[in-house]
N, C-alpha and C positions, 0 to 999 in steps of 0.2 A: 534651440531645439524646437521644432514645430510641435504643436499640441498633439497632432495625430501620431507623432513619433514617440511620444512618452508611453512607456509600458504601463498599462492600467490592468492589473491582474486581480481576479477574484478566485479564491480557492475555497470550494465547498469541502468541508471537513478539514479546514486549514489548521486546526489546533491538534489534529491527530498525528500519528507517527509520520506518515509520508507527507501529509500536508504541512506540518511544522518544519520538516527538513527542507522542503521546497521553499517555503516562505523565508526561512532563515537564510538560505542560499541567495535568494533574490535580494533580500535586505542588505546582505554583506557584499554582494558582487555586482549589483546593478543599481540603477537609479529608479527602478520600477516603484510605482505605488502599489501596495499590497493590501488587498481587502480579504480578511479572514472571515468566513461565514461558517459557524459551527454551533451545534446545540449544547456543547460541553458536557455530553452525557457519559463519555468514556473515561475510565480511570486514567489519571495522569495528564489529561489534556489541558487542564487549567495550569498545571506546572509548565507545560510546553508553551502555553500562551504567555505566561509571565516572562519566559526567556525571550520571546519575540519582542515584547515591550522593551526589554533591556537593550536588545540589538537596535531597535528603531530609535530609541532615545527621544530627542526632541525634534526629529526630522519631519514629523507629521506624515511619514510615508506609510504608516500602518493604520489601518482602519479595521475595526472588529464589529461584526454583527452577530448577536446571539439569536439564531433562528433555526428553522426546521425546513429542510428541503421538501417535506411533504406538503408544505403550505405555499402554493404558487404565488400568493399575494406577497410573501416575504422574499421569494426568489427573484421575482421580476425586477424590483428596483436595484437589487444587488448586481445584476448583470447589465443593466441599461447602458452604462458608460464604459464597460470593460472592453478591452481589445484582446484579452486572453482569459479563458475560462477553464478551470481545472475541476473536474467533478470526482472528488475522492470520498465524499460522504457516503457511508455504506453500513449496512449490517454485514458483518464479516465472517460469521461462523456457521458452518454446516449444521452443527448441533443445535444452535439457536433457531435456525430455519426449520428444523424438524419439529421443535417444540412450539414454535409460533410462526407458521408460514405466512400469516396475514401481515404481521409487522415486517417480515423479511420482504414481502412483495411491495408493501407501501413505501419502504425506504429505498430499496434498490431499483425497482422498476418505476413506480410512480414518481419517486423523487427525481430520478434521472430524466424522466419525461418532462417534469416541470422545468428542469434546467435547460433541456433542449428547446422547449417552447419559448422560454425566456430569451435564449440565444437567437432563435428564428425571428422573434418579434422585434429585436433590436434593429434589424434591417441593415446593419453594417458588417455582418458576418465575422465575428471575432473568432480567432483560433480557439479550438476546444480540444481538451484531452480527457479521456475517460479511462479509469483504471478498472479493468475486468480481471478475470481470474482463470487459471488453468483448470479449475473445476468445471468449466463449460465443456470439457472433453470427456467427462464422466470417468468410467473405470478403465478406459483404453483396452477393451477386451480384444481388439485386433492385434495387439502387440504381444509377442511371446516374451515371457519373463522367466529368467533362471536365477538361481541364488547360490551363494557360498555361505560360509559360517557367519558373516557379518552384514551382508547386504544383498538386495535384489538388484538386477540389472536387466535392461532390454537385451534380448538375444541378437536381434538383427539390425537395430538402428541405434544411432548415438543419442537422438533427441526427438522431440515432438515439434513438428512444423505447423504452420498455419493451414496446411492442406488437410490436417486431421479433421474429420467431421465432428461437429458438436454432438454431445450426447449427455445432457445435463445431469441426470441421475440424483438430484436432490433439489429441494425448493431453492436453496442458495444458488445452485448451478443454474436453475431456471431463471431466477430473477436477474442475476448478473448477465447470463447469456442473452436473455431477451433485451436487456438494457443495451448491451454492446451492439446488438443488431439494430436497435433503434438509432443509436449514434451513427452507425455506418450508413443507414438509409437516409437519415437527415443530411448527412454529408452529400449523398448522391442526389436526393430530391430537391434540396434547398441550397445546394452549393455552399455548404458550410465547411470550412477547412478543419474538420474534426478527425481525431486519431484515437484508436483504441489500443490499449496495452493489455494483453492477456498475460498476467504476471504469475511467476512461480513464487518461491519463498523469498520475501524481502526481509532483511535484518539490518540492525544498526542502532545508532544513538537515538535517544528520545522514544524508544519503543518500550511499552509496558506490556510484556508478553504474558500470555496465560495459556492454559491447555488447548484452547480452541483457536488461538491466533497469535502469531509471533512466537512459535515454539522454540526457536533457537535462543532468543532472549529469556524465555520462560525457563528453559533448562539451566542456563547460566545463572540467573538470579536465584533460582531454587537451590542450586548446588552451592552458591556462595553463602546463602543464608541457612544452609542445612535443612531446608524444607523438603518434605517427601516428594519424590518424583514418581509418576505413573506412566508407563509405556503401554499404549493400546495396540495389541497385536504382538508380534514376535520381535519387533524392534529393527527388523531388516529393511523397513520402508526407506526409500531413498528420495531425496529432493535435491534440486540444485538451488544453491543459496546465492542471492544477489545482494551486495551491500547497498544500502540506501543511497550512499554517495554516488555509486555508479548509476543508480536509477535516476537521480537528479540530472546527471549528465545526459541520460537518454531523453529526458523531457526537453532539455535545451536542444539536443540534436534534431529531434523531429520538428520542433518549432522553427529552427533555422533552415529547414529544407522543405518548405510547404508545397512546392510544385510536385514533389514525388511522394510526400508522406500524407497529404490530405486524402481523407476517405479510406485510409489503410488500417488494417488490423495487424498488430505485431505481437509475436510471442517474445516476452522479455524475462530473462532470468540469468543466472550465473553460468548456465551451459554445462557441458560434460566435464569441463575442467574444474568446476566448483560444486561437485556433488558430495553428499554425506548421508549416511544412514543414522537412525536414532542411536544405535549401538556405537557407531563410530564417533558420534558427537559426545557420548558419555566418556569414551576413551580420551578425546581431546580435552574435555573438562578436567578429567583426572590428571592429565599431564600439566594443565595450567595451574591447578590447585595443589598438586602434589599429594593427593589423597584419594581414596576410593569415594565414589559417588553412589550411594545406595539408591535402589529403585525397586518398584514392584510392577508386575504385569497385570493387564486386564484384557477383556475381550476386544477384538478389533471393532472400530466404529464404522457405521454405514457410510459409503461414499468415499472411503479412504483409498486413494490409489497406492498400489504397492510401489510403483516407481513413477516419478514424473521428472523428466529432464528436458530443459528448454533447448530447442534449436533456434537460436537467435540470428541465424544467417540472413534472413530477409532484412532485418533492421540494420545489420552490419553492411549489407550491400547497398542499402538506400542512403545511409548516413555516415558510414565509417565507424560507428560506435561498436565497442566491445567492452566486456568487464575488465577492470584493472585490479580489483581488490579480491584477494583470496579469502577462503572460508576462515582460515586461521587469523588473518588480519581483521576480518569482520568481527570475530569473537573478541579480539583484543580491543577493538574500538568500542564494542558494547561494554566490555569490562571497564575500560577507562571512563566511559560516561557514567557507569554505575558508581565508580569510586568518587567521581567529582560531584555526583548528585545523590549521594547515599541518603540524604535527609528525606527525599521524596518517598522513600519506602518506609518511613516511620510515620504511622498514622497520626500521631499528635502534631508533628511538625507539618504534615501534609494539610491538616485542617487549618493551621495558621497561614500556610501558603495560600489556601483557597480564600481565606478572609482578606488577605492582602490584595489578591487579584480582583476581588469584588470592588475594591476602591478604584483600581485602574479602569474596570469595566464601566464604572458609573459615568465615564465620559465617552464611552464607545457608542457608535451608532447601532 
């Protein structure tokens, strides 16, 4: 195999939920060299990283850099020899962006700009993929919404396509939206084969959900542990859910079709066939657990869309990709992962895990 044919992959945010799933898939299914770049600030990411070390074994195919995408001097060397770059590192919560817009801006926009500049300066135009969000579309006020007893739905359309104008409506929407426009323009202006995914709700294994991000996993873990659940608003809000395993297939699909996907923005999600409301998710959980799941209600949160459903038709037309995993199957995969990794949710054991990872990281770049 020629040196130029060897996949050299750097994943910013590679120890996070999506990044670790992608790294795990690459280590198990390809001969790629995988470079995880992460600041390890999120809950559970050290546990995810430890699982990657186990998969890599003695292959020397996994490299780890503990770094911050806000520091260009740390980003540049990570990208220098890569032929694939995945920018997943982000501040991910609307609520956090409202409380601290400066940090949200610095991570999501300045950090992504640093990655783009590093890619541009390599001179060899590596493939790049950036994960954006459906929040760039704002409240979708041009869509008529109706409701029944358990959910809202769009009255006249099945889902939101890329033709929908952006309307950020929160600091988080602004920072991610501005970043995805930078990625698109760097693709055009500097001929970089970059792709943007505007994603809906992603769920699956290795996800440490909370109220602000990863709500499907958060609901399941809370219900399993009998922790209190809070629904903001009336609970009829609807999202389409995409299993992270299907998202990983989408990454590979766009990489393998560069002539048509380069410079493109794609809406990526479970689509109309994989929608669920908060109330309906509670019903699913009660069915899984065989008991009632108590919850309380609170005021709606700013920037929360009543309905978001992805029209993934463009991605399907360009690559043949479509979701394969249902919402129920996704819940079962999350539950199975929780069962197999229950110790990570025990604080004392998690601290021991962190200490053990520190020994591994002592040899990481």
